[in-house]
Backbone atoms as SQL, in Angstrom:
CREATE TABLE atoms (id INTEGER PRIMARY KEY, chain TEXT, resi INTEGER, resn TEXT, atom TEXT, x REAL, y REAL, z REAL);
INSERT INTO atoms VALUES
  (1, 'A', 1, 'MET', 'N', -87.862, 177.461, -146.044),
  (2, 'A', 1, 'MET', 'CA', -88.942, 178.028, -144.653),
  (3, 'A', 1, 'MET', 'C', -88.977, 179.343, -144.536),
  (4, 'A', 2, 'CYS', 'N', -88.437, 180.585, -144.862),
  (5, 'A', 2, 'CYS', 'CA', -88.673, 181.797, -144.876),
  (6, 'A', 2, 'CYS', 'C', -88.581, 182.693, -146.690),
  (7, 'A', 3, 'PHE', 'N', -89.427, 183.600, -146.567),
  (8, 'A', 3, 'PHE', 'CA', -88.612, 184.461, -148.113),
  (9, 'A', 3, 'PHE', 'C', -88.457, 185.832, -147.401),
  (10, 'A', 4, 'CYS', 'N', -88.338, 185.817, -145.975),
  (11, 'A', 4, 'CYS', 'CA', -87.840, 187.182, -145.532),
  (12, 'A', 4, 'CYS', 'C', -86.500, 187.990, -146.196),
  (13, 'A', 5, 'ASP', 'N', -86.653, 188.481, -146.341),
  (14, 'A', 5, 'ASP', 'CA', -85.128, 189.568, -146.756),
  (15, 'A', 5, 'ASP', 'C', -84.780, 190.198, -145.731),
  (16, 'A', 6, 'PHE', 'N', -83.888, 189.625, -145.436),
  (17, 'A', 6, 'PHE', 'CA', -82.282, 189.945, -144.306),
  (18, 'A', 6, 'PHE', 'C', -81.231, 190.205, -144.556),
  (19, 'A', 7, 'GLU', 'N', -80.732, 191.196, -143.797),
  (20, 'A', 7, 'GLU', 'CA', -78.681, 190.846, -144.121),
  (21, 'A', 7, 'GLU', 'C', -78.251, 190.069, -143.072),
  (22, 'A', 8, 'LEU', 'N', -77.266, 188.828, -143.607),
  (23, 'A', 8, 'LEU', 'CA', -77.069, 187.814, -143.187),
  (24, 'A', 8, 'LEU', 'C', -76.488, 187.756, -142.062),
  (25, 'A', 9, 'LYS', 'N', -75.737, 188.960, -141.844),
  (26, 'A', 9, 'LYS', 'CA', -74.810, 189.594, -140.535),
  (27, 'A', 9, 'LYS', 'C', -75.260, 190.620, -139.721),
  (28, 'A', 10, 'THR', 'N', -76.731, 190.872, -139.586),
  (29, 'A', 10, 'THR', 'CA', -77.001, 191.619, -138.489),
  (30, 'A', 10, 'THR', 'C', -78.223, 191.137, -137.794),
  (31, 'A', 11, 'LYS', 'N', -78.965, 191.890, -136.745),
  (32, 'A', 11, 'LYS', 'CA', -79.520, 191.331, -136.199),
  (33, 'A', 11, 'LYS', 'C', -80.590, 190.283, -136.608),
  (34, 'A', 12, 'GLN', 'N', -81.104, 191.031, -137.896),
  (35, 'A', 12, 'GLN', 'CA', -82.442, 190.130, -138.397),
  (36, 'A', 12, 'GLN', 'C', -82.392, 188.766, -138.489),
  (37, 'A', 13, 'GLY', 'N', -80.917, 188.264, -139.109),
  (38, 'A', 13, 'GLY', 'CA', -80.286, 187.096, -139.603),
  (39, 'A', 13, 'GLY', 'C', -79.696, 186.147, -138.522),
  (40, 'A', 14, 'TYR', 'N', -79.495, 184.855, -138.785),
  (41, 'A', 14, 'TYR', 'CA', -78.906, 184.188, -137.898),
  (42, 'A', 14, 'TYR', 'C', -78.998, 183.160, -138.662),
  (43, 'A', 15, 'GLY', 'N', -77.013, 182.304, -138.178),
  (44, 'A', 15, 'GLY', 'CA', -76.952, 181.538, -138.996),
  (45, 'A', 15, 'GLY', 'C', -76.132, 180.738, -137.628),
  (46, 'A', 16, 'LEU', 'N', -75.992, 179.358, -138.291),
  (47, 'A', 16, 'LEU', 'CA', -76.233, 178.416, -137.982),
  (48, 'A', 16, 'LEU', 'C', -74.297, 177.693, -137.774),
  (49, 'A', 17, 'GLY', 'N', -74.145, 177.165, -137.400),
  (50, 'A', 17, 'GLY', 'CA', -72.476, 176.563, -137.408),
  (51, 'A', 17, 'GLY', 'C', -72.201, 175.438, -138.744),
  (52, 'A', 18, 'CYS', 'N', -72.983, 175.546, -139.591),
  (53, 'A', 18, 'CYS', 'CA', -73.015, 174.918, -140.969),
  (54, 'A', 18, 'CYS', 'C', -73.300, 176.081, -142.088),
  (55, 'A', 19, 'ASN', 'N', -72.951, 177.128, -141.511),
  (56, 'A', 19, 'ASN', 'CA', -73.151, 178.304, -142.704),
  (57, 'A', 19, 'ASN', 'C', -74.563, 178.331, -143.262),
  (58, 'A', 20, 'HIS', 'N', -75.270, 177.921, -142.545),
  (59, 'A', 20, 'HIS', 'CA', -76.685, 178.599, -143.368),
  (60, 'A', 20, 'HIS', 'C', -77.218, 179.268, -142.687),
  (61, 'A', 21, 'TYR', 'N', -78.156, 180.362, -143.000),
  (62, 'A', 21, 'TYR', 'CA', -78.468, 181.549, -142.643),
  (63, 'A', 21, 'TYR', 'C', -80.361, 181.930, -142.848),
  (64, 'A', 22, 'PHE', 'N', -80.760, 181.940, -141.802),
  (65, 'A', 22, 'PHE', 'CA', -82.391, 182.194, -141.189),
  (66, 'A', 22, 'PHE', 'C', -82.625, 183.661, -140.674),
  (67, 'A', 23, 'CYS', 'N', -84.055, 184.011, -141.853),
  (68, 'A', 23, 'CYS', 'CA', -84.468, 185.071, -140.983),
  (69, 'A', 23, 'CYS', 'C', -84.953, 184.510, -139.054),
  (70, 'A', 24, 'ARG', 'N', -84.127, 185.652, -137.969),
  (71, 'A', 24, 'ARG', 'CA', -83.930, 185.045, -136.928),
  (72, 'A', 24, 'ARG', 'C', -85.316, 185.244, -136.451),
  (73, 'A', 25, 'ASP', 'N', -86.527, 185.660, -136.881),
  (74, 'A', 25, 'ASP', 'CA', -88.204, 185.374, -136.245),
  (75, 'A', 25, 'ASP', 'C', -88.470, 184.060, -136.982),
  (76, 'A', 26, 'CYS', 'N', -88.214, 183.733, -138.293),
  (77, 'A', 26, 'CYS', 'CA', -89.001, 182.455, -138.369),
  (78, 'A', 26, 'CYS', 'C', -88.278, 181.363, -138.200),
  (79, 'A', 27, 'PHE', 'N', -86.434, 181.713, -137.714),
  (80, 'A', 27, 'PHE', 'CA', -86.021, 180.582, -137.516),
  (81, 'A', 27, 'PHE', 'C', -86.230, 180.234, -135.854),
  (82, 'A', 28, 'ALA', 'N', -86.592, 181.262, -135.084),
  (83, 'A', 28, 'ALA', 'CA', -87.092, 180.955, -134.066),
  (84, 'A', 28, 'ALA', 'C', -88.782, 180.593, -133.866),
  (85, 'A', 29, 'GLY', 'N', -89.102, 180.994, -134.585),
  (86, 'A', 29, 'GLY', 'CA', -90.702, 179.882, -134.841),
  (87, 'A', 29, 'GLY', 'C', -90.270, 178.862, -135.482),
  (88, 'A', 30, 'PHE', 'N', -89.722, 178.175, -136.293),
  (89, 'A', 30, 'PHE', 'CA', -89.145, 176.489, -136.121),
  (90, 'A', 30, 'PHE', 'C', -88.958, 175.742, -135.061),
  (91, 'A', 31, 'LEU', 'N', -88.020, 176.368, -134.323),
  (92, 'A', 31, 'LEU', 'CA', -87.537, 176.075, -132.904),
  (93, 'A', 31, 'LEU', 'C', -88.545, 175.748, -131.896),
  (94, 'A', 32, 'LEU', 'N', -89.528, 176.701, -131.802),
  (95, 'A', 32, 'LEU', 'CA', -90.702, 176.943, -130.921),
  (96, 'A', 32, 'LEU', 'C', -91.549, 175.631, -131.392),
  (97, 'A', 33, 'GLU', 'N', -91.819, 175.747, -132.615),
  (98, 'A', 33, 'GLU', 'CA', -92.757, 174.348, -133.293),
  (99, 'A', 33, 'GLU', 'C', -91.941, 173.509, -133.323),
  (100, 'A', 34, 'GLU', 'N', -90.987, 173.105, -133.485),
  (101, 'A', 34, 'GLU', 'CA', -90.437, 171.840, -132.913),
  (102, 'A', 34, 'GLU', 'C', -90.532, 171.061, -131.376),
  (103, 'A', 35, 'LEU', 'N', -89.875, 172.128, -130.693),
  (104, 'A', 35, 'LEU', 'CA', -89.974, 172.208, -129.321),
  (105, 'A', 35, 'LEU', 'C', -91.388, 171.776, -128.749),
  (106, 'A', 36, 'ASN', 'N', -92.775, 172.105, -129.563),
  (107, 'A', 36, 'ASN', 'CA', -93.800, 172.363, -128.997),
  (108, 'A', 36, 'ASN', 'C', -94.416, 170.895, -129.429),
  (109, 'A', 37, 'SER', 'N', -93.542, 170.007, -130.574),
  (110, 'A', 37, 'SER', 'CA', -94.419, 168.865, -131.623),
  (111, 'A', 37, 'SER', 'C', -93.491, 167.995, -131.054),
  (112, 'A', 38, 'ARG', 'N', -92.127, 167.323, -131.135),
  (113, 'A', 38, 'ARG', 'CA', -91.694, 166.526, -130.850),
  (114, 'A', 38, 'ARG', 'C', -91.176, 166.334, -129.975),
  (115, 'A', 39, 'GLY', 'N', -91.235, 166.245, -128.899),
  (116, 'A', 39, 'GLY', 'CA', -91.530, 166.012, -127.170),
  (117, 'A', 39, 'GLY', 'C', -89.070, 165.696, -127.547),
  (118, 'A', 40, 'LYS', 'N', -89.242, 165.117, -126.590),
  (119, 'A', 40, 'LYS', 'CA', -87.647, 164.740, -126.640),
  (120, 'A', 40, 'LYS', 'C', -86.836, 164.347, -127.386),
  (121, 'A', 41, 'GLY', 'N', -87.246, 164.247, -129.033),
  (122, 'A', 41, 'GLY', 'CA', -86.936, 164.108, -129.995),
  (123, 'A', 41, 'GLY', 'C', -86.346, 165.676, -130.766),
  (124, 'A', 42, 'VAL', 'N', -86.812, 166.641, -129.895),
  (125, 'A', 42, 'VAL', 'CA', -86.210, 168.181, -130.030),
  (126, 'A', 42, 'VAL', 'C', -84.558, 168.025, -129.825),
  (127, 'A', 43, 'LEU', 'N', -84.427, 167.215, -129.084),
  (128, 'A', 43, 'LEU', 'CA', -82.909, 167.032, -129.216),
  (129, 'A', 43, 'LEU', 'C', -81.917, 166.476, -130.821),
  (130, 'A', 44, 'PHE', 'N', -82.757, 166.487, -131.446),
  (131, 'A', 44, 'PHE', 'CA', -82.098, 166.194, -132.426),
  (132, 'A', 44, 'PHE', 'C', -82.563, 166.891, -133.673),
  (133, 'A', 45, 'THR', 'N', -83.192, 168.096, -133.288),
  (134, 'A', 45, 'THR', 'CA', -83.777, 168.968, -134.836),
  (135, 'A', 45, 'THR', 'C', -82.275, 169.290, -135.623),
  (136, 'A', 46, 'CYS', 'N', -82.012, 169.151, -136.719),
  (137, 'A', 46, 'CYS', 'CA', -80.915, 169.237, -137.743),
  (138, 'A', 46, 'CYS', 'C', -81.369, 170.954, -138.533),
  (139, 'A', 47, 'CYS', 'N', -80.441, 171.764, -139.008),
  (140, 'A', 47, 'CYS', 'CA', -80.614, 172.704, -139.632),
  (141, 'A', 47, 'CYS', 'C', -81.926, 172.569, -140.690),
  (142, 'A', 48, 'PRO', 'N', -82.536, 172.872, -141.364),
  (143, 'A', 48, 'PRO', 'CA', -83.785, 172.648, -141.919),
  (144, 'A', 48, 'PRO', 'C', -83.883, 172.896, -143.039),
  (145, 'A', 49, 'GLN', 'N', -82.309, 173.164, -143.659),
  (146, 'A', 49, 'GLN', 'CA', -82.122, 173.426, -145.124),
  (147, 'A', 49, 'GLN', 'C', -81.794, 171.637, -145.699),
  (148, 'A', 50, 'PRO', 'N', -82.548, 171.920, -146.355),
  (149, 'A', 50, 'PRO', 'CA', -82.680, 170.454, -147.491),
  (150, 'A', 50, 'PRO', 'C', -81.129, 169.790, -147.624),
  (151, 'A', 51, 'LYS', 'N', -81.126, 168.461, -146.671),
  (152, 'A', 51, 'LYS', 'CA', -79.545, 167.610, -146.536),
  (153, 'A', 51, 'LYS', 'C', -78.699, 167.934, -146.188),
  (154, 'A', 52, 'CYS', 'N', -78.955, 168.989, -145.149),
  (155, 'A', 52, 'CYS', 'CA', -77.966, 169.259, -143.637),
  (156, 'A', 52, 'CYS', 'C', -78.206, 168.444, -142.981),
  (157, 'A', 53, 'ASN', 'N', -77.472, 168.075, -142.130),
  (158, 'A', 53, 'ASN', 'CA', -77.850, 167.017, -141.009),
  (159, 'A', 53, 'ASN', 'C', -76.948, 167.608, -139.982),
  (160, 'A', 54, 'TYR', 'N', -76.628, 168.887, -140.134),
  (161, 'A', 54, 'TYR', 'CA', -76.129, 170.394, -138.882),
  (162, 'A', 54, 'TYR', 'C', -77.099, 169.849, -137.274),
  (163, 'A', 55, 'LEU', 'N', -76.708, 169.670, -136.641),
  (164, 'A', 55, 'LEU', 'CA', -77.478, 169.301, -135.029),
  (165, 'A', 55, 'LEU', 'C', -77.591, 170.715, -134.618),
  (166, 'A', 56, 'VAL', 'N', -78.551, 171.221, -134.521),
  (167, 'A', 56, 'VAL', 'CA', -79.227, 172.446, -133.273),
  (168, 'A', 56, 'VAL', 'C', -78.968, 172.585, -132.380),
  (169, 'A', 57, 'VAL', 'N', -77.388, 173.291, -131.458),
  (170, 'A', 57, 'VAL', 'CA', -76.824, 172.970, -130.670),
  (171, 'A', 57, 'VAL', 'C', -77.464, 173.987, -129.216),
  (172, 'A', 58, 'ASP', 'N', -77.161, 173.837, -128.026),
  (173, 'A', 58, 'ASP', 'CA', -77.410, 174.542, -127.040),
  (174, 'A', 58, 'ASP', 'C', -77.904, 176.035, -127.695),
  (175, 'A', 59, 'GLU', 'N', -76.868, 176.426, -127.509),
  (176, 'A', 59, 'GLU', 'CA', -76.451, 177.889, -127.470),
  (177, 'A', 59, 'GLU', 'C', -77.458, 178.310, -128.770),
  (178, 'A', 60, 'ASP', 'N', -78.053, 178.196, -129.775),
  (179, 'A', 60, 'ASP', 'CA', -78.950, 178.106, -130.893),
  (180, 'A', 60, 'ASP', 'C', -79.888, 178.469, -130.086),
  (181, 'A', 61, 'TRP', 'N', -80.376, 177.289, -129.151),
  (182, 'A', 61, 'TRP', 'CA', -82.080, 177.260, -128.770),
  (183, 'A', 61, 'TRP', 'C', -82.286, 178.432, -127.483),
  (184, 'A', 62, 'ASN', 'N', -80.649, 178.499, -126.680),
  (185, 'A', 62, 'ASN', 'CA', -80.617, 179.538, -125.593),
  (186, 'A', 62, 'ASN', 'C', -80.548, 181.229, -126.663),
  (187, 'A', 63, 'GLN', 'N', -80.038, 180.992, -127.593),
  (188, 'A', 63, 'GLN', 'CA', -80.244, 182.651, -128.054),
  (189, 'A', 63, 'GLN', 'C', -81.385, 183.139, -128.888),
  (190, 'A', 64, 'LEU', 'N', -82.084, 182.013, -129.131),
  (191, 'A', 64, 'LEU', 'CA', -83.523, 182.158, -129.968),
  (192, 'A', 64, 'LEU', 'C', -84.908, 182.046, -129.132),
  (193, 'A', 65, 'LEU', 'N', -85.145, 181.057, -128.072),
  (194, 'A', 65, 'LEU', 'CA', -86.180, 181.188, -127.586),
  (195, 'A', 65, 'LEU', 'C', -86.242, 181.895, -126.127),
  (196, 'A', 66, 'SER', 'N', -87.262, 181.528, -125.817),
  (197, 'A', 66, 'SER', 'CA', -87.621, 182.837, -124.388),
  (198, 'A', 66, 'SER', 'C', -87.091, 182.400, -123.403),
  (199, 'A', 67, 'ASP', 'N', -87.097, 182.848, -122.439),
  (200, 'A', 67, 'ASP', 'CA', -86.318, 181.952, -120.718),
  (201, 'A', 67, 'ASP', 'C', -87.371, 180.458, -120.668),
  (202, 'A', 68, 'GLN', 'N', -88.617, 181.204, -120.652),
  (203, 'A', 68, 'GLN', 'CA', -89.196, 180.090, -120.381),
  (204, 'A', 68, 'GLN', 'C', -89.372, 178.561, -121.433),
  (205, 'A', 69, 'ASP', 'N', -89.339, 178.906, -122.656),
  (206, 'A', 69, 'ASP', 'CA', -89.262, 178.031, -123.338),
  (207, 'A', 69, 'ASP', 'C', -87.602, 177.037, -123.750),
  (208, 'A', 70, 'TYR', 'N', -86.594, 177.760, -123.156),
  (209, 'A', 70, 'TYR', 'CA', -85.112, 177.751, -123.371),
  (210, 'A', 70, 'TYR', 'C', -85.770, 176.184, -122.022),
  (211, 'A', 71, 'ARG', 'N', -85.792, 176.846, -120.670),
  (212, 'A', 71, 'ARG', 'CA', -85.976, 176.183, -119.700),
  (213, 'A', 71, 'ARG', 'C', -86.515, 174.301, -120.332),
  (214, 'A', 72, 'LYS', 'N', -87.626, 174.875, -120.903),
  (215, 'A', 72, 'LYS', 'CA', -88.723, 173.733, -121.543),
  (216, 'A', 72, 'LYS', 'C', -87.660, 172.792, -122.277),
  (217, 'A', 73, 'TYR', 'N', -86.896, 173.518, -122.629),
  (218, 'A', 73, 'TYR', 'CA', -85.760, 172.603, -124.164),
  (219, 'A', 73, 'TYR', 'C', -84.958, 171.956, -123.367),
  (220, 'A', 74, 'ARG', 'N', -84.279, 172.250, -121.873),
  (221, 'A', 74, 'ARG', 'CA', -83.454, 171.909, -121.101),
  (222, 'A', 74, 'ARG', 'C', -83.984, 170.873, -120.093),
  (223, 'A', 75, 'LYS', 'N', -85.120, 170.731, -120.262),
  (224, 'A', 75, 'LYS', 'CA', -85.493, 169.734, -119.256),
  (225, 'A', 75, 'LYS', 'C', -85.635, 168.437, -120.736),
  (226, 'A', 76, 'PHE', 'N', -85.805, 168.622, -121.246),
  (227, 'A', 76, 'PHE', 'CA', -85.864, 167.259, -122.551),
  (228, 'A', 76, 'PHE', 'C', -84.379, 167.238, -122.649),
  (229, 'A', 77, 'ALA', 'N', -83.295, 167.517, -122.312),
  (230, 'A', 77, 'ALA', 'CA', -82.258, 167.521, -122.712),
  (231, 'A', 77, 'ALA', 'C', -82.224, 166.710, -121.052),
  (232, 'A', 78, 'LEU', 'N', -82.134, 167.357, -119.902),
  (233, 'A', 78, 'LEU', 'CA', -82.063, 166.443, -118.801),
  (234, 'A', 78, 'LEU', 'C', -82.164, 165.204, -119.000),
  (235, 'A', 79, 'ARG', 'N', -83.943, 165.010, -118.833),
  (236, 'A', 79, 'ARG', 'CA', -84.394, 164.038, -118.724),
  (237, 'A', 79, 'ARG', 'C', -83.398, 162.705, -120.074),
  (238, 'A', 80, 'MET', 'N', -83.004, 163.070, -121.196),
  (239, 'A', 80, 'MET', 'CA', -82.770, 162.501, -122.306),
  (240, 'A', 80, 'MET', 'C', -81.550, 162.021, -121.699),
  (241, 'A', 81, 'TYR', 'N', -80.629, 163.044, -121.220),
  (242, 'A', 81, 'TYR', 'CA', -79.435, 162.187, -120.240),
  (243, 'A', 81, 'TYR', 'C', -79.288, 161.138, -119.089),
  (244, 'A', 82, 'ILE', 'N', -80.505, 161.496, -118.507),
  (245, 'A', 82, 'ILE', 'CA', -80.670, 160.663, -117.416),
  (246, 'A', 82, 'ILE', 'C', -81.124, 159.405, -117.915),
  (247, 'A', 83, 'GLU', 'N', -81.853, 159.242, -118.887),
  (248, 'A', 83, 'GLU', 'CA', -82.403, 157.679, -119.038),
  (249, 'A', 83, 'GLU', 'C', -81.064, 157.300, -119.568),
  (250, 'A', 84, 'GLU', 'N', -80.512, 158.124, -120.476),
  (251, 'A', 84, 'GLU', 'CA', -79.176, 157.044, -121.385),
  (252, 'A', 84, 'GLU', 'C', -78.076, 156.740, -120.293),
  (253, 'A', 85, 'CYS', 'N', -77.877, 157.233, -119.184),
  (254, 'A', 85, 'CYS', 'CA', -77.030, 157.076, -117.969),
  (255, 'A', 85, 'CYS', 'C', -77.495, 156.055, -117.303),
  (256, 'A', 86, 'PRO', 'N', -76.805, 154.826, -117.124),
  (257, 'A', 86, 'PRO', 'CA', -77.594, 153.957, -116.247),
  (258, 'A', 86, 'PRO', 'C', -76.812, 154.011, -114.809),
  (259, 'A', 87, 'GLN', 'N', -76.073, 155.055, -114.458),
  (260, 'A', 87, 'GLN', 'CA', -75.615, 155.343, -112.795),
  (261, 'A', 87, 'GLN', 'C', -76.192, 156.051, -112.366),
  (262, 'A', 88, 'TYR', 'N', -77.625, 156.923, -113.170),
  (263, 'A', 88, 'TYR', 'CA', -78.401, 157.938, -112.509),
  (264, 'A', 88, 'TYR', 'C', -79.652, 157.142, -112.885),
  (265, 'A', 89, 'LYS', 'N', -80.666, 157.773, -111.818),
  (266, 'A', 89, 'LYS', 'CA', -82.367, 157.600, -111.654),
  (267, 'A', 89, 'LYS', 'C', -82.698, 158.390, -111.285),
  (268, 'A', 90, 'TRP', 'N', -83.685, 158.659, -111.404),
  (269, 'A', 90, 'TRP', 'CA', -84.821, 159.530, -111.311),
  (270, 'A', 90, 'TRP', 'C', -85.729, 158.612, -110.045),
  (271, 'A', 91, 'CYS', 'N', -86.266, 159.570, -108.719),
  (272, 'A', 91, 'CYS', 'CA', -86.264, 159.124, -107.523),
  (273, 'A', 91, 'CYS', 'C', -88.128, 158.568, -108.264),
  (274, 'A', 92, 'PHE', 'N', -88.284, 157.006, -107.420),
  (275, 'A', 92, 'PHE', 'CA', -89.495, 156.660, -107.673),
  (276, 'A', 92, 'PHE', 'C', -90.974, 157.567, -107.145),
  (277, 'A', 93, 'ASP', 'N', -90.884, 158.133, -106.583),
  (278, 'A', 93, 'ASP', 'CA', -91.954, 158.882, -105.994),
  (279, 'A', 93, 'ASP', 'C', -92.039, 160.171, -107.582),
  (280, 'A', 94, 'PRO', 'N', -93.070, 159.570, -108.119),
  (281, 'A', 94, 'PRO', 'CA', -94.049, 160.930, -108.971),
  (282, 'A', 94, 'PRO', 'C', -93.600, 162.272, -108.691),
  (283, 'A', 95, 'ARG', 'N', -94.127, 162.642, -107.274),
  (284, 'A', 95, 'ARG', 'CA', -94.159, 163.564, -106.781),
  (285, 'A', 95, 'ARG', 'C', -92.504, 164.581, -106.461),
  (286, 'A', 96, 'CYS', 'N', -91.297, 163.560, -106.549),
  (287, 'A', 96, 'CYS', 'CA', -90.280, 164.153, -106.749),
  (288, 'A', 96, 'CYS', 'C', -89.906, 164.535, -107.782),
  (289, 'A', 97, 'SER', 'N', -88.312, 165.522, -107.903),
  (290, 'A', 97, 'SER', 'CA', -87.953, 165.403, -109.269),
  (291, 'A', 97, 'SER', 'C', -86.361, 165.370, -108.627),
  (292, 'A', 98, 'LEU', 'N', -85.893, 164.753, -107.773),
  (293, 'A', 98, 'LEU', 'CA', -83.908, 164.244, -107.684),
  (294, 'A', 98, 'LEU', 'C', -83.961, 163.422, -108.467),
  (295, 'A', 99, 'ILE', 'N', -82.441, 163.467, -108.963),
  (296, 'A', 99, 'ILE', 'CA', -82.166, 162.644, -109.318),
  (297, 'A', 99, 'ILE', 'C', -81.126, 161.917, -108.158),
  (298, 'A', 100, 'THR', 'N', -80.390, 160.553, -108.347),
  (299, 'A', 100, 'THR', 'CA', -80.095, 160.539, -107.485),
  (300, 'A', 100, 'THR', 'C', -78.477, 159.645, -108.216),
  (301, 'A', 101, 'GLU', 'N', -77.193, 159.758, -108.227),
  (302, 'A', 101, 'GLU', 'CA', -76.243, 158.932, -108.544),
  (303, 'A', 101, 'GLU', 'C', -76.083, 157.078, -107.628),
  (304, 'A', 102, 'ILE', 'N', -76.390, 155.425, -108.520),
  (305, 'A', 102, 'ILE', 'CA', -76.147, 154.797, -108.260),
  (306, 'A', 102, 'ILE', 'C', -74.919, 154.536, -108.308),
  (307, 'A', 103, 'LYS', 'N', -74.740, 154.391, -106.760),
  (308, 'A', 103, 'LYS', 'CA', -73.116, 153.548, -106.769),
  (309, 'A', 103, 'LYS', 'C', -72.867, 152.476, -106.099),
  (310, 'A', 104, 'ASP', 'N', -73.985, 152.064, -105.540),
  (311, 'A', 104, 'ASP', 'CA', -74.299, 150.524, -105.306),
  (312, 'A', 104, 'ASP', 'C', -75.335, 149.873, -105.207),
  (313, 'A', 105, 'GLU', 'N', -75.775, 148.911, -105.571),
  (314, 'A', 105, 'GLU', 'CA', -77.277, 147.765, -105.603),
  (315, 'A', 105, 'GLU', 'C', -78.155, 148.127, -104.159),
  (316, 'A', 106, 'SER', 'N', -76.718, 148.370, -103.414),
  (317, 'A', 106, 'SER', 'CA', -78.026, 148.645, -101.944),
  (318, 'A', 106, 'SER', 'C', -78.849, 149.709, -102.001),
  (319, 'A', 107, 'GLN', 'N', -78.498, 151.236, -102.932),
  (320, 'A', 107, 'GLN', 'CA', -79.377, 151.522, -103.007),
  (321, 'A', 107, 'GLN', 'C', -80.747, 152.037, -104.041),
  (322, 'A', 108, 'ILE', 'N', -80.995, 150.314, -104.841),
  (323, 'A', 108, 'ILE', 'CA', -82.080, 150.075, -105.259),
  (324, 'A', 108, 'ILE', 'C', -82.797, 148.802, -104.288),
  (325, 'A', 109, 'SER', 'N', -84.144, 149.044, -103.835),
  (326, 'A', 109, 'SER', 'CA', -85.337, 148.280, -103.672),
  (327, 'A', 109, 'SER', 'C', -85.217, 147.070, -104.192),
  (328, 'A', 110, 'LYS', 'N', -85.608, 146.284, -103.378),
  (329, 'A', 110, 'LYS', 'CA', -86.180, 144.720, -104.092),
  (330, 'A', 110, 'LYS', 'C', -87.083, 145.247, -105.412),
  (331, 'A', 111, 'GLN', 'N', -88.308, 146.214, -105.414),
  (332, 'A', 111, 'GLN', 'CA', -89.044, 146.294, -106.409),
  (333, 'A', 111, 'GLN', 'C', -88.452, 146.995, -107.461),
  (334, 'A', 112, 'GLY', 'N', -87.054, 147.253, -107.304),
  (335, 'A', 112, 'GLY', 'CA', -86.489, 147.938, -108.502),
  (336, 'A', 112, 'GLY', 'C', -86.380, 149.810, -108.506),
  (337, 'A', 113, 'ASN', 'N', -86.917, 150.147, -107.402),
  (338, 'A', 113, 'ASN', 'CA', -87.339, 151.413, -107.150),
  (339, 'A', 113, 'ASN', 'C', -85.815, 152.233, -106.543),
  (340, 'A', 114, 'ILE', 'N', -85.495, 153.665, -107.113),
  (341, 'A', 114, 'ILE', 'CA', -84.417, 154.198, -106.416),
  (342, 'A', 114, 'ILE', 'C', -84.799, 154.438, -105.357),
  (343, 'A', 115, 'ARG', 'N', -84.399, 154.617, -103.771),
  (344, 'A', 115, 'ARG', 'CA', -84.628, 155.239, -102.611),
  (345, 'A', 115, 'ARG', 'C', -83.979, 156.402, -102.313),
  (346, 'A', 116, 'CYS', 'N', -84.655, 157.727, -102.745),
  (347, 'A', 116, 'CYS', 'CA', -83.865, 159.138, -102.589),
  (348, 'A', 116, 'CYS', 'C', -83.859, 159.645, -101.054),
  (349, 'A', 117, 'ASN', 'N', -82.494, 159.605, -100.686),
  (350, 'A', 117, 'ASN', 'CA', -82.130, 159.998, -99.934),
  (351, 'A', 117, 'ASN', 'C', -82.165, 161.628, -99.594);
């Protein structure tokens, strides 16, 4: 990933939960590239060390990305969660960003849309 010299346990180095360490700036660049190129697949970003399947966790994204980029990551995470959980649905109006919890079928219109209250 990089060939920068850095001390492992200083501000220059960054360690993942799998105990692989990287130059902080280069790893932040790696995460930013993942964020901008993988869409919601970014949630499955693994440690870049070959043959390591450790998933990069929320805390890593939070510590290494700018606030704006971290918010983008969190939007992907929320979208993925809502898409995977049948009890939650997005409002059908594309101008609305609200989510509703489906407690009973009366909340769903005959067209299959969710009524936002």
